[in-house]
C-alpha positions in Angstrom: 213.7 222.3 -44.1 210.2 223.4 -43.0 207.1 222.2 -44.4 203.3 221.8 -43.9 201.3 218.6 -44.4 197.6 219.6 -45.5 195.3 216.4 -45.1 192.8 216.7 -47.7 188.9 215.5 -47.8 187.5 214.9 -51.4 183.5 215.1 -51.0 180.8 213.6 -53.2 176.9 213.2 -52.2 178.2 214.0 -48.3 181.0 211.5 -48.5 184.2 211.1 -48.3 185.8 209.8 -51.4 189.0 209.1 -53.8 188.7 209.0 -57.4 191.2 207.2 -59.5 193.1 209.6 -61.6 190.1 211.8 -61.6 187.6 209.5 -62.9 184.3 209.6 -61.3 183.6 206.0 -62.5 186.5 204.8 -60.6 185.5 205.8 -57.0 186.4 204.5 -53.4 183.6 205.6 -50.8 185.0 205.6 -47.3 182.6 205.0 -44.4 184.0 207.6 -42.6 182.0 210.7 -41.4 183.8 214.1 -42.7 183.6 215.6 -39.6 184.7 213.1 -37.8 187.8 212.6 -40.0 188.2 216.4 -39.8 188.5 216.0 -36.2 190.7 213.6 -36.3 193.4 215.4 -38.6 192.8 218.2 -35.8 193.8 216.0 -33.1 196.6 214.8 -34.5 198.1 218.2 -34.9 197.0 219.4 -38.3 195.8 223.2 -38.4 194.7 223.0 -42.2 192.6 221.2 -44.0 192.0 221.0 -47.9 188.4 220.4 -48.9 186.9 219.5 -52.7 183.4 219.3 -53.3 183.8 216.9 -56.4 180.2 217.2 -57.2 180.5 221.1 -57.4 183.5 221.1 -59.4 181.7 218.4 -62.1 178.5 220.4 -62.1 180.0 224.1 -61.7 178.3 225.4 -58.8 178.4 224.3 -55.1 176.4 221.1 -53.8 178.2 220.7 -50.3 179.1 224.6 -49.3 176.9 223.6 -46.0 179.1 220.3 -45.3 182.4 222.4 -46.0 181.1 225.2 -43.4 180.5 222.5 -41.0 184.2 221.5 -41.1 185.3 224.8 -41.0 184.1 224.7 -37.7 185.8 221.7 -36.8 188.9 223.9 -35.5 190.8 223.8 -38.4 191.3 226.3 -41.2 189.9 225.2 -44.3 191.0 225.9 -47.7 188.2 224.9 -50.2 187.3 224.4 -53.7 185.3 222.4 -56.3 182.5 224.4 -58.0 184.5 227.9 -57.6 183.5 229.8 -61.1 184.0 233.7 -60.0 184.4 236.0 -56.9 180.7 235.6 -55.7 181.5 231.6 -55.4 184.9 232.8 -53.5 182.9 235.3 -51.1 179.8 232.4 -50.4 183.0 229.8 -49.2 184.4 232.9 -47.4 181.2 233.4 -45.8 180.6 229.8 -45.1 183.6 229.7 -43.3 186.8 228.8 -45.4 189.8 230.7 -44.8 191.3 230.3 -48.6 
């Protein structure tokens, strides 16, 4: 059986976070720089990175688009979400460097 492990980075206020059960009031913030974390995943052999703009998901529009673009230039293929509401949003993500 073959499968691909895709590491994930959740972004909030340009930082790496994890929400407990999706609750914005129960957030764990990590001191890790998102680009350094992505590079570590790449160096460990990952080919893909899953990125979620949590602020964008909550606001209904992108807030981390430039950071997603930066992560897409780190040598991993990026699949991204959070704040995607229509085809124009998808186009902006792809233009920023996301692969999907």
